[in-house]
C-alpha positions, 0 to 999 in steps of 0.5 A: 181445170183439173179433176181432184178429190177432197172432203166436205165440210174438211179434212178434219171433220169427215175424217176425225179419228180412223185409222191412218191405214184406213184414209191410207186406203181410201185416197188410194181410193178416191185418186182412182175415181178422179181418174175414171171420173176423168175419162167419164167426162171428158169434159166436164166444165161442159156437161149440163146432166142432174148429175150422180148420186151419192154413193158407196165404197167398200175399204179396207178396214169400213167404208166412204160415201162419195159422190162426182160433181162433174161441172166442176171435175170434183169428187166429194167425200163426205162421210168416211166409217170405219171400226174407231169412228 
């Protein structure tokens, strides 16, 4: 497997109406989170812990909520909040 990130339940549902500049900042930060998770969980598929709680990250124009699923080697973005959403 290879680490990645995705919106849950879907990009349209999570980002509906958010400005493109804000979403670009979210995507950039999500890429950073993937690299950090990959370094922290060298073999995520073998992880046996309970996992991390949901966390929030500030980005220019708002913030987003995410959680890490080590066994799936996945960072899940489940909410984005900006002035336009």
